[in-house]
mmCIF file of the N, C-alpha and C atoms, coordinates in Angstrom:
data_MODEL
# 
_entry.id   MODEL 
# 
loop_
_atom_site.group_PDB 
_atom_site.id 
_atom_site.type_symbol 
_atom_site.label_atom_id 
_atom_site.label_alt_id 
_atom_site.label_comp_id 
_atom_site.label_asym_id 
_atom_site.label_entity_id 
_atom_site.label_seq_id 
_atom_site.pdbx_PDB_ins_code 
_atom_site.Cartn_x 
_atom_site.Cartn_y 
_atom_site.Cartn_z 
_atom_site.occupancy 
_atom_site.B_iso_or_equiv 
_atom_site.pdbx_formal_charge 
_atom_site.auth_seq_id 
_atom_site.auth_comp_id 
_atom_site.auth_asym_id 
_atom_site.auth_atom_id 
_atom_site.pdbx_PDB_model_num 
ATOM 1   N N  . UNK A 1 1  ? -18.493 59.495 -6.726  1.00 0.00 ? 1  UNK A N  1 
ATOM 2   C CA . UNK A 1 1  ? -17.109 59.505 -6.273  1.00 0.00 ? 1  UNK A CA 1 
ATOM 3   C C  . UNK A 1 1  ? -16.372 60.651 -6.932  1.00 0.00 ? 1  UNK A C  1 
ATOM 4   N N  . UNK A 1 2  ? -15.443 61.168 -6.221  1.00 0.00 ? 2  UNK A N  1 
ATOM 5   C CA . UNK A 1 2  ? -14.610 62.226 -6.749  1.00 0.00 ? 2  UNK A CA 1 
ATOM 6   C C  . UNK A 1 2  ? -13.202 61.672 -6.918  1.00 0.00 ? 2  UNK A C  1 
ATOM 7   N N  . UNK A 1 3  ? -12.480 62.250 -7.845  1.00 0.00 ? 3  UNK A N  1 
ATOM 8   C CA . UNK A 1 3  ? -11.094 61.797 -7.982  1.00 0.00 ? 3  UNK A CA 1 
ATOM 9   C C  . UNK A 1 3  ? -10.164 62.958 -7.654  1.00 0.00 ? 3  UNK A C  1 
ATOM 10  N N  . UNK A 1 4  ? -9.037  62.619 -7.112  1.00 0.00 ? 4  UNK A N  1 
ATOM 11  C CA . UNK A 1 4  ? -8.042  63.648 -6.782  1.00 0.00 ? 4  UNK A CA 1 
ATOM 12  C C  . UNK A 1 4  ? -6.659  63.070 -7.051  1.00 0.00 ? 4  UNK A C  1 
ATOM 13  N N  . UNK A 1 5  ? -5.730  63.963 -7.225  1.00 0.00 ? 5  UNK A N  1 
ATOM 14  C CA . UNK A 1 5  ? -4.369  63.529 -7.521  1.00 0.00 ? 5  UNK A CA 1 
ATOM 15  C C  . UNK A 1 5  ? -3.638  63.251 -6.216  1.00 0.00 ? 5  UNK A C  1 
ATOM 16  N N  . UNK A 1 6  ? -3.086  62.052 -6.098  1.00 0.00 ? 6  UNK A N  1 
ATOM 17  C CA . UNK A 1 6  ? -2.362  61.666 -4.894  1.00 0.00 ? 6  UNK A CA 1 
ATOM 18  C C  . UNK A 1 6  ? -0.972  62.248 -4.875  1.00 0.00 ? 6  UNK A C  1 
ATOM 19  N N  . UNK A 1 7  ? -0.221  61.944 -3.807  1.00 0.00 ? 7  UNK A N  1 
ATOM 20  C CA . UNK A 1 7  ? 1.124   62.490 -3.660  1.00 0.00 ? 7  UNK A CA 1 
ATOM 21  C C  . UNK A 1 7  ? 2.071   61.962 -4.739  1.00 0.00 ? 7  UNK A C  1 
ATOM 22  N N  . UNK A 1 8  ? 1.794   60.780 -5.267  1.00 0.00 ? 8  UNK A N  1 
ATOM 23  C CA . UNK A 1 8  ? 2.678   60.209 -6.278  1.00 0.00 ? 8  UNK A CA 1 
ATOM 24  C C  . UNK A 1 8  ? 2.270   60.619 -7.695  1.00 0.00 ? 8  UNK A C  1 
ATOM 25  N N  . UNK A 1 9  ? 1.277   61.516 -7.803  1.00 0.00 ? 9  UNK A N  1 
ATOM 26  C CA . UNK A 1 9  ? 0.879   61.999 -9.114  1.00 0.00 ? 9  UNK A CA 1 
ATOM 27  C C  . UNK A 1 9  ? -0.204  61.163 -9.764  1.00 0.00 ? 9  UNK A C  1 
ATOM 28  N N  . UNK A 1 10 ? -0.575  60.029 -9.162  1.00 0.00 ? 10 UNK A N  1 
ATOM 29  C CA . UNK A 1 10 ? -1.616  59.189 -9.731  1.00 0.00 ? 10 UNK A CA 1 
ATOM 30  C C  . UNK A 1 10 ? -2.989  59.678 -9.280  1.00 0.00 ? 10 UNK A C  1 
ATOM 31  N N  . UNK A 1 11 ? -3.976  59.441 -10.115 1.00 0.00 ? 11 UNK A N  1 
ATOM 32  C CA . UNK A 1 11 ? -5.340  59.820 -9.766  1.00 0.00 ? 11 UNK A CA 1 
ATOM 33  C C  . UNK A 1 11 ? -5.924  58.744 -8.842  1.00 0.00 ? 11 UNK A C  1 
ATOM 34  N N  . UNK A 1 12 ? -6.497  59.169 -7.744  1.00 0.00 ? 12 UNK A N  1 
ATOM 35  C CA . UNK A 1 12 ? -7.108  58.222 -6.813  1.00 0.00 ? 12 UNK A CA 1 
ATOM 36  C C  . UNK A 1 12 ? -8.571  58.588 -6.607  1.00 0.00 ? 12 UNK A C  1 
ATOM 37  N N  . UNK A 1 13 ? -9.371  57.582 -6.392  1.00 0.00 ? 13 UNK A N  1 
ATOM 38  C CA . UNK A 1 13 ? -10.791 57.820 -6.147  1.00 0.00 ? 13 UNK A CA 1 
ATOM 39  C C  . UNK A 1 13 ? -10.992 58.182 -4.679  1.00 0.00 ? 13 UNK A C  1 
ATOM 40  N N  . UNK A 1 14 ? -11.854 59.153 -4.455  1.00 0.00 ? 14 UNK A N  1 
ATOM 41  C CA . UNK A 1 14 ? -12.126 59.580 -3.095  1.00 0.00 ? 14 UNK A CA 1 
ATOM 42  C C  . UNK A 1 14 ? -13.642 59.556 -2.881  1.00 0.00 ? 14 UNK A C  1 
ATOM 43  N N  . UNK A 1 15 ? -14.073 58.977 -1.779  1.00 0.00 ? 15 UNK A N  1 
ATOM 44  C CA . UNK A 1 15 ? -15.499 58.915 -1.480  1.00 0.00 ? 15 UNK A CA 1 
ATOM 45  C C  . UNK A 1 15 ? -15.874 60.186 -0.725  1.00 0.00 ? 15 UNK A C  1 
ATOM 46  N N  . UNK A 1 16 ? -16.882 60.900 -1.198  1.00 0.00 ? 16 UNK A N  1 
ATOM 47  C CA . UNK A 1 16 ? -17.279 62.130 -0.497  1.00 0.00 ? 16 UNK A CA 1 
ATOM 48  C C  . UNK A 1 16 ? -17.760 61.836 0.926   1.00 0.00 ? 16 UNK A C  1 
ATOM 49  N N  . UNK A 1 17 ? -17.644 62.818 1.793   1.00 0.00 ? 17 UNK A N  1 
ATOM 50  C CA . UNK A 1 17 ? -18.039 62.652 3.191   1.00 0.00 ? 17 UNK A CA 1 
ATOM 51  C C  . UNK A 1 17 ? -19.527 62.328 3.318   1.00 0.00 ? 17 UNK A C  1 
ATOM 52  N N  . UNK A 1 18 ? -20.329 62.815 2.380   1.00 0.00 ? 18 UNK A N  1 
ATOM 53  C CA . UNK A 1 18 ? -21.773 62.564 2.475   1.00 0.00 ? 18 UNK A CA 1 
ATOM 54  C C  . UNK A 1 18 ? -22.074 61.076 2.353   1.00 0.00 ? 18 UNK A C  1 
ATOM 55  N N  . UNK A 1 19 ? -21.272 60.346 1.600   1.00 0.00 ? 19 UNK A N  1 
ATOM 56  C CA . UNK A 1 19 ? -21.488 58.894 1.493   1.00 0.00 ? 19 UNK A CA 1 
ATOM 57  C C  . UNK A 1 19 ? -21.257 58.235 2.847   1.00 0.00 ? 19 UNK A C  1 
ATOM 58  N N  . UNK A 1 20 ? -20.220 58.695 3.580   1.00 0.00 ? 20 UNK A N  1 
ATOM 59  C CA . UNK A 1 20 ? -19.943 58.123 4.896   1.00 0.00 ? 20 UNK A CA 1 
ATOM 60  C C  . UNK A 1 20 ? -21.065 58.445 5.866   1.00 0.00 ? 20 UNK A C  1 
ATOM 61  N N  . UNK A 1 21 ? -21.577 59.669 5.782   1.00 0.00 ? 21 UNK A N  1 
ATOM 62  C CA . UNK A 1 21 ? -22.668 60.068 6.669   1.00 0.00 ? 21 UNK A CA 1 
ATOM 63  C C  . UNK A 1 21 ? -23.896 59.202 6.375   1.00 0.00 ? 21 UNK A C  1 
ATOM 64  N N  . UNK A 1 22 ? -24.144 58.966 5.088   1.00 0.00 ? 22 UNK A N  1 
ATOM 65  C CA . UNK A 1 22 ? -25.272 58.111 4.707   1.00 0.00 ? 22 UNK A CA 1 
ATOM 66  C C  . UNK A 1 22 ? -25.093 56.696 5.221   1.00 0.00 ? 22 UNK A C  1 
ATOM 67  N N  . UNK A 1 23 ? -23.862 56.220 5.189   1.00 0.00 ? 23 UNK A N  1 
ATOM 68  C CA . UNK A 1 23 ? -23.581 54.860 5.667   1.00 0.00 ? 23 UNK A CA 1 
ATOM 69  C C  . UNK A 1 23 ? -23.827 54.763 7.167   1.00 0.00 ? 23 UNK A C  1 
ATOM 70  N N  . UNK A 1 24 ? -23.452 55.800 7.915   1.00 0.00 ? 24 UNK A N  1 
ATOM 71  C CA . UNK A 1 24 ? -23.662 55.746 9.361   1.00 0.00 ? 24 UNK A CA 1 
ATOM 72  C C  . UNK A 1 24 ? -25.144 55.828 9.691   1.00 0.00 ? 24 UNK A C  1 
ATOM 73  N N  . UNK A 1 25 ? -25.902 56.581 8.889   1.00 0.00 ? 25 UNK A N  1 
ATOM 74  C CA . UNK A 1 25 ? -27.351 56.641 9.100   1.00 0.00 ? 25 UNK A CA 1 
ATOM 75  C C  . UNK A 1 25 ? -27.958 55.274 8.835   1.00 0.00 ? 25 UNK A C  1 
ATOM 76  N N  . UNK A 1 26 ? -27.518 54.617 7.772   1.00 0.00 ? 26 UNK A N  1 
ATOM 77  C CA . UNK A 1 26 ? -28.044 53.284 7.452   1.00 0.00 ? 26 UNK A CA 1 
ATOM 78  C C  . UNK A 1 26 ? -27.675 52.296 8.557   1.00 0.00 ? 26 UNK A C  1 
ATOM 79  N N  . UNK A 1 27 ? -26.455 52.396 9.073   1.00 0.00 ? 27 UNK A N  1 
ATOM 80  C CA . UNK A 1 27 ? -26.026 51.512 10.147  1.00 0.00 ? 27 UNK A CA 1 
ATOM 81  C C  . UNK A 1 27 ? -26.905 51.725 11.371  1.00 0.00 ? 27 UNK A C  1 
ATOM 82  N N  . UNK A 1 28 ? -27.201 52.965 11.681  1.00 0.00 ? 28 UNK A N  1 
ATOM 83  C CA . UNK A 1 28 ? -28.063 53.269 12.825  1.00 0.00 ? 28 UNK A CA 1 
ATOM 84  C C  . UNK A 1 28 ? -29.465 52.704 12.597  1.00 0.00 ? 28 UNK A C  1 
ATOM 85  N N  . UNK A 1 29 ? -29.961 52.818 11.363  1.00 0.00 ? 29 UNK A N  1 
ATOM 86  C CA . UNK A 1 29 ? -31.292 52.287 11.058  1.00 0.00 ? 29 UNK A CA 1 
ATOM 87  C C  . UNK A 1 29 ? -31.301 50.770 11.188  1.00 0.00 ? 29 UNK A C  1 
ATOM 88  N N  . UNK A 1 30 ? -30.253 50.126 10.698  1.00 0.00 ? 30 UNK A N  1 
ATOM 89  C CA . UNK A 1 30 ? -30.166 48.671 10.805  1.00 0.00 ? 30 UNK A CA 1 
ATOM 90  C C  . UNK A 1 30 ? -30.076 48.242 12.267  1.00 0.00 ? 30 UNK A C  1 
ATOM 91  N N  . UNK A 1 31 ? -29.294 48.969 13.048  1.00 0.00 ? 31 UNK A N  1 
ATOM 92  C CA . UNK A 1 31 ? -29.161 48.641 14.472  1.00 0.00 ? 31 UNK A CA 1 
ATOM 93  C C  . UNK A 1 31 ? -30.511 48.775 15.163  1.00 0.00 ? 31 UNK A C  1 
ATOM 94  N N  . UNK A 1 32 ? -31.262 49.825 14.839  1.00 0.00 ? 32 UNK A N  1 
ATOM 95  C CA . UNK A 1 32 ? -32.576 50.036 15.442  1.00 0.00 ? 32 UNK A CA 1 
ATOM 96  C C  . UNK A 1 32 ? -33.538 48.916 15.024  1.00 0.00 ? 32 UNK A C  1 
ATOM 97  N N  . UNK A 1 33 ? -33.477 48.530 13.753  1.00 0.00 ? 33 UNK A N  1 
ATOM 98  C CA . UNK A 1 33 ? -34.335 47.441 13.268  1.00 0.00 ? 33 UNK A CA 1 
ATOM 99  C C  . UNK A 1 33 ? -33.997 46.132 13.972  1.00 0.00 ? 33 UNK A C  1 
ATOM 100 N N  . UNK A 1 34 ? -32.708 45.868 14.162  1.00 0.00 ? 34 UNK A N  1 
ATOM 101 C CA . UNK A 1 34 ? -32.294 44.654 14.865  1.00 0.00 ? 34 UNK A CA 1 
ATOM 102 C C  . UNK A 1 34 ? -32.767 44.657 16.312  1.00 0.00 ? 34 UNK A C  1 
ATOM 103 N N  . UNK A 1 35 ? -32.661 45.829 16.962  1.00 0.00 ? 35 UNK A N  1 
ATOM 104 C CA . UNK A 1 35 ? -33.142 45.932 18.341  1.00 0.00 ? 35 UNK A CA 1 
ATOM 105 C C  . UNK A 1 35 ? -34.637 45.644 18.416  1.00 0.00 ? 35 UNK A C  1 
ATOM 106 N N  . UNK A 1 36 ? -35.402 46.192 17.475  1.00 0.00 ? 36 UNK A N  1 
ATOM 107 C CA . UNK A 1 36 ? -36.856 45.979 17.455  1.00 0.00 ? 36 UNK A CA 1 
ATOM 108 C C  . UNK A 1 36 ? -37.181 44.506 17.223  1.00 0.00 ? 36 UNK A C  1 
ATOM 109 N N  . UNK A 1 37 ? -36.465 43.874 16.291  1.00 0.00 ? 37 UNK A N  1 
ATOM 110 C CA . UNK A 1 37 ? -36.704 42.452 16.011  1.00 0.00 ? 37 UNK A CA 1 
ATOM 111 C C  . UNK A 1 37 ? -36.360 41.610 17.235  1.00 0.00 ? 37 UNK A C  1 
ATOM 112 N N  . UNK A 1 38 ? -35.282 41.969 17.921  1.00 0.00 ? 38 UNK A N  1 
ATOM 113 C CA . UNK A 1 38 ? -34.856 41.210 19.096  1.00 0.00 ? 38 UNK A CA 1 
ATOM 114 C C  . UNK A 1 38 ? -35.904 41.331 20.214  1.00 0.00 ? 38 UNK A C  1 
ATOM 115 N N  . UNK A 1 39 ? -36.419 42.541 20.405  1.00 0.00 ? 39 UNK A N  1 
ATOM 116 C CA . UNK A 1 39 ? -37.443 42.759 21.438  1.00 0.00 ? 39 UNK A CA 1 
ATOM 117 C C  . UNK A 1 39 ? -38.705 41.965 21.110  1.00 0.00 ? 39 UNK A C  1 
ATOM 118 N N  . UNK A 1 40 ? -39.064 41.946 19.833  1.00 0.00 ? 40 UNK A N  1 
ATOM 119 C CA . UNK A 1 40 ? -40.251 41.188 19.417  1.00 0.00 ? 40 UNK A CA 1 
ATOM 120 C C  . UNK A 1 40 ? -40.045 39.690 19.639  1.00 0.00 ? 40 UNK A C  1 
ATOM 121 N N  . UNK A 1 41 ? -38.856 39.204 19.336  1.00 0.00 ? 41 UNK A N  1 
ATOM 122 C CA . UNK A 1 41 ? -38.560 37.776 19.534  1.00 0.00 ? 41 UNK A CA 1 
ATOM 123 C C  . UNK A 1 41 ? -38.612 37.417 21.019  1.00 0.00 ? 41 UNK A C  1 
ATOM 124 N N  . UNK A 1 42 ? -38.076 38.306 21.860  1.00 0.00 ? 42 UNK A N  1 
ATOM 125 C CA . UNK A 1 42 ? -38.134 38.074 23.313  1.00 0.00 ? 42 UNK A CA 1 
ATOM 126 C C  . UNK A 1 42 ? -39.575 38.021 23.799  1.00 0.00 ? 42 UNK A C  1 
ATOM 127 N N  . UNK A 1 43 ? -40.404 38.927 23.285  1.00 0.00 ? 43 UNK A N  1 
ATOM 128 C CA . UNK A 1 43 ? -41.812 38.967 23.686  1.00 0.00 ? 43 UNK A CA 1 
ATOM 129 C C  . UNK A 1 43 ? -42.540 37.696 23.247  1.00 0.00 ? 43 UNK A C  1 
ATOM 130 N N  . UNK A 1 44 ? -42.263 37.237 22.034  1.00 0.00 ? 44 UNK A N  1 
ATOM 131 C CA . UNK A 1 44 ? -42.877 36.009 21.537  1.00 0.00 ? 44 UNK A CA 1 
ATOM 132 C C  . UNK A 1 44 ? -42.468 34.823 22.400  1.00 0.00 ? 44 UNK A C  1 
ATOM 133 N N  . UNK A 1 45 ? -41.182 34.743 22.740  1.00 0.00 ? 45 UNK A N  1 
ATOM 134 C CA . UNK A 1 45 ? -40.689 33.660 23.582  1.00 0.00 ? 45 UNK A CA 1 
ATOM 135 C C  . UNK A 1 45 ? -41.353 33.714 24.953  1.00 0.00 ? 45 UNK A C  1 
ATOM 136 N N  . UNK A 1 46 ? -41.498 34.915 25.474  1.00 0.00 ? 46 UNK A N  1 
ATOM 137 C CA . UNK A 1 46 ? -42.141 35.082 26.776  1.00 0.00 ? 46 UNK A CA 1 
ATOM 138 C C  . UNK A 1 46 ? -43.593 34.590 26.718  1.00 0.00 ? 46 UNK A C  1 
ATOM 139 N N  . UNK A 1 47 ? -44.293 34.924 25.622  1.00 0.00 ? 47 UNK A N  1 
ATOM 140 C CA . UNK A 1 47 ? -45.675 34.462 25.468  1.00 0.00 ? 47 UNK A CA 1 
ATOM 141 C C  . UNK A 1 47 ? -45.741 32.944 25.396  1.00 0.00 ? 47 UNK A C  1 
ATOM 142 N N  . UNK A 1 48 ? -44.796 32.338 24.683  1.00 0.00 ? 48 UNK A N  1 
ATOM 143 C CA . UNK A 1 48 ? -44.781 30.871 24.576  1.00 0.00 ? 48 UNK A CA 1 
ATOM 144 C C  . UNK A 1 48 ? -44.554 30.228 25.937  1.00 0.00 ? 48 UNK A C  1 
ATOM 145 N N  . UNK A 1 49 ? -43.605 30.786 26.695  1.00 0.00 ? 49 UNK A N  1 
ATOM 146 C CA . UNK A 1 49 ? -43.332 30.239 28.033  1.00 0.00 ? 49 UNK A CA 1 
ATOM 147 C C  . UNK A 1 49 ? -44.553 30.361 28.927  1.00 0.00 ? 49 UNK A C  1 
ATOM 148 N N  . UNK A 1 50 ? -45.224 31.512 28.850  1.00 0.00 ? 50 UNK A N  1 
ATOM 149 C CA . UNK A 1 50 ? -46.411 31.732 29.668  1.00 0.00 ? 50 UNK A CA 1 
ATOM 150 C C  . UNK A 1 50 ? -47.502 30.740 29.281  1.00 0.00 ? 50 UNK A C  1 
ATOM 151 N N  . UNK A 1 51 ? -47.683 30.512 27.988  1.00 0.00 ? 51 UNK A N  1 
ATOM 152 C CA . UNK A 1 51 ? -48.693 29.572 27.518  1.00 0.00 ? 51 UNK A CA 1 
ATOM 153 C C  . UNK A 1 51 ? -48.358 28.157 27.977  1.00 0.00 ? 51 UNK A C  1 
ATOM 154 N N  . UNK A 1 52 ? -47.077 27.779 27.896  1.00 0.00 ? 52 UNK A N  1 
ATOM 155 C CA . UNK A 1 52 ? -46.651 26.448 28.328  1.00 0.00 ? 52 UNK A CA 1 
ATOM 156 C C  . UNK A 1 52 ? -46.888 26.278 29.828  1.00 0.00 ? 52 UNK A C  1 
ATOM 157 N N  . UNK A 1 53 ? -46.572 27.310 30.602  1.00 0.00 ? 53 UNK A N  1 
ATOM 158 C CA . UNK A 1 53 ? -46.771 27.267 32.047  1.00 0.00 ? 53 UNK A CA 1 
ATOM 159 C C  . UNK A 1 53 ? -48.258 27.124 32.375  1.00 0.00 ? 53 UNK A C  1 
ATOM 160 N N  . UNK A 1 54 ? -49.101 27.879 31.667  1.00 0.00 ? 54 UNK A N  1 
ATOM 161 C CA . UNK A 1 54 ? -50.552 27.811 31.898  1.00 0.00 ? 54 UNK A CA 1 
ATOM 162 C C  . UNK A 1 54 ? -51.085 26.429 31.576  1.00 0.00 ? 54 UNK A C  1 
ATOM 163 N N  . UNK A 1 55 ? -50.638 25.844 30.472  1.00 0.00 ? 55 UNK A N  1 
ATOM 164 C CA . UNK A 1 55 ? -51.126 24.505 30.119  1.00 0.00 ? 55 UNK A CA 1 
ATOM 165 C C  . UNK A 1 55 ? -50.644 23.465 31.129  1.00 0.00 ? 55 UNK A C  1 
ATOM 166 N N  . UNK A 1 56 ? -49.432 23.641 31.636  1.00 0.00 ? 56 UNK A N  1 
ATOM 167 C CA . UNK A 1 56 ? -48.918 22.731 32.670  1.00 0.00 ? 56 UNK A CA 1 
ATOM 168 C C  . UNK A 1 56 ? -49.767 22.835 33.938  1.00 0.00 ? 56 UNK A C  1 
ATOM 169 N N  . UNK A 1 57 ? -50.129 24.048 34.311  1.00 0.00 ? 57 UNK A N  1 
ATOM 170 C CA . UNK A 1 57 ? -50.981 24.244 35.485  1.00 0.00 ? 57 UNK A CA 1 
ATOM 171 C C  . UNK A 1 57 ? -52.347 23.587 35.289  1.00 0.00 ? 57 UNK A C  1 
ATOM 172 N N  . UNK A 1 58 ? -52.900 23.707 34.084  1.00 0.00 ? 58 UNK A N  1 
ATOM 173 C CA . UNK A 1 58 ? -54.203 23.085 33.802  1.00 0.00 ? 58 UNK A CA 1 
ATOM 174 C C  . UNK A 1 58 ? -54.119 21.570 33.960  1.00 0.00 ? 58 UNK A C  1 
ATOM 175 N N  . UNK A 1 59 ? -53.077 20.983 33.402  1.00 0.00 ? 59 UNK A N  1 
ATOM 176 C CA . UNK A 1 59 ? -52.897 19.526 33.502  1.00 0.00 ? 59 UNK A CA 1 
ATOM 177 C C  . UNK A 1 59 ? -52.738 19.122 34.962  1.00 0.00 ? 59 UNK A C  1 
ATOM 178 N N  . UNK A 1 60 ? -51.939 19.879 35.715  1.00 0.00 ? 60 UNK A N  1 
ATOM 179 C CA . UNK A 1 60 ? -51.731 19.595 37.130  1.00 0.00 ? 60 UNK A CA 1 
ATOM 180 C C  . UNK A 1 60 ? -53.058 19.689 37.896  1.00 0.00 ? 60 UNK A C  1 
ATOM 181 N N  . UNK A 1 61 ? -53.874 20.676 37.552  1.00 0.00 ? 61 UNK A N  1 
ATOM 182 C CA . UNK A 1 61 ? -55.194 20.837 38.174  1.00 0.00 ? 61 UNK A CA 1 
ATOM 183 C C  . UNK A 1 61 ? -56.101 19.664 37.889  1.00 0.00 ? 61 UNK A C  1 
ATOM 184 N N  . UNK A 1 62 ? -56.087 19.179 36.648  1.00 0.00 ? 62 UNK A N  1 
ATOM 185 C CA . UNK A 1 62 ? -56.914 18.024 36.272  1.00 0.00 ? 62 UNK A CA 1 
ATOM 186 C C  . UNK A 1 62 ? -56.451 16.780 37.036  1.00 0.00 ? 62 UNK A C  1 
ATOM 187 N N  . UNK A 1 63 ? -55.143 16.595 37.128  1.00 0.00 ? 63 UNK A N  1 
ATOM 188 C CA . UNK A 1 63 ? -54.606 15.440 37.857  1.00 0.00 ? 63 UNK A CA 1 
ATOM 189 C C  . UNK A 1 63 ? -55.022 15.503 39.327  1.00 0.00 ? 63 UNK A C  1 
ATOM 190 N N  . UNK A 1 64 ? -54.918 16.687 39.932  1.00 0.00 ? 64 UNK A N  1 
ATOM 191 C CA . UNK A 1 64 ? -55.349 16.841 41.332  1.00 0.00 ? 64 UNK A CA 1 
ATOM 192 C C  . UNK A 1 64 ? -56.839 16.573 41.492  1.00 0.00 ? 64 UNK A C  1 
ATOM 193 N N  . UNK A 1 65 ? -57.628 17.043 40.553  1.00 0.00 ? 65 UNK A N  1 
ATOM 194 C CA . UNK A 1 65 ? -59.072 16.810 40.594  1.00 0.00 ? 65 UNK A CA 1 
ATOM 195 C C  . UNK A 1 65 ? -59.376 15.318 40.497  1.00 0.00 ? 65 UNK A C  1 
ATOM 196 N N  . UNK A 1 66 ? -58.714 14.620 39.587  1.00 0.00 ? 66 UNK A N  1 
ATOM 197 C CA . UNK A 1 66 ? -58.926 13.175 39.443  1.00 0.00 ? 66 UNK A CA 1 
ATOM 198 C C  . UNK A 1 66 ? -58.476 12.431 40.697  1.00 0.00 ? 66 UNK A C  1 
ATOM 199 N N  . UNK A 1 67 ? -57.368 12.869 41.288  1.00 0.00 ? 67 UNK A N  1 
ATOM 200 C CA . UNK A 1 67 ? -56.877 12.238 42.523  1.00 0.00 ? 67 UNK A CA 1 
ATOM 201 C C  . UNK A 1 67 ? -57.877 12.453 43.660  1.00 0.00 ? 67 UNK A C  1 
ATOM 202 N N  . UNK A 1 68 ? -58.482 13.627 43.722  1.00 0.00 ? 68 UNK A N  1 
ATOM 203 C CA . UNK A 1 68 ? -59.467 13.920 44.768  1.00 0.00 ? 68 UNK A CA 1 
ATOM 204 C C  . UNK A 1 68 ? -60.730 13.077 44.570  1.00 0.00 ? 68 UNK A C  1 
ATOM 205 N N  . UNK A 1 69 ? -61.135 12.909 43.316  1.00 0.00 ? 69 UNK A N  1 
ATOM 206 C CA . UNK A 1 69 ? -62.330 12.100 43.028  1.00 0.00 ? 69 UNK A CA 1 
ATOM 207 C C  . UNK A 1 69 ? -62.065 10.633 43.347  1.00 0.00 ? 69 UNK A C  1 
ATOM 208 N N  . UNK A 1 70 ? -60.866 10.157 43.013  1.00 0.00 ? 70 UNK A N  1 
ATOM 209 C CA . UNK A 1 70 ? -60.531 8.740  43.205  1.00 0.00 ? 70 UNK A CA 1 
ATOM 210 C C  . UNK A 1 70 ? -60.405 8.388  44.691  1.00 0.00 ? 70 UNK A C  1 
ATOM 211 N N  . UNK A 1 71 ? -60.069 9.338  45.528  1.00 0.00 ? 71 UNK A N  1 
ATOM 212 C CA . UNK A 1 71 ? -59.857 8.998  46.947  1.00 0.00 ? 71 UNK A CA 1 
ATOM 213 C C  . UNK A 1 71 ? -61.137 9.020  47.767  1.00 0.00 ? 71 UNK A C  1 
# 
């Protein structure tokens, strides 16, 4: 941090511009990480739904097979 004299004569702390630039880079990195995590979560959910649908189809197939055998 740098200090400079304000209009009232008091010393005030001033954050250099490079700190702000670093903060925006970190924010961009965090945003990118969040986007990646969100995409991964969506993909995992999609896989779970697909697996659930496949197992439901298998059960339905077995029920139809048993119904065909019983008739």
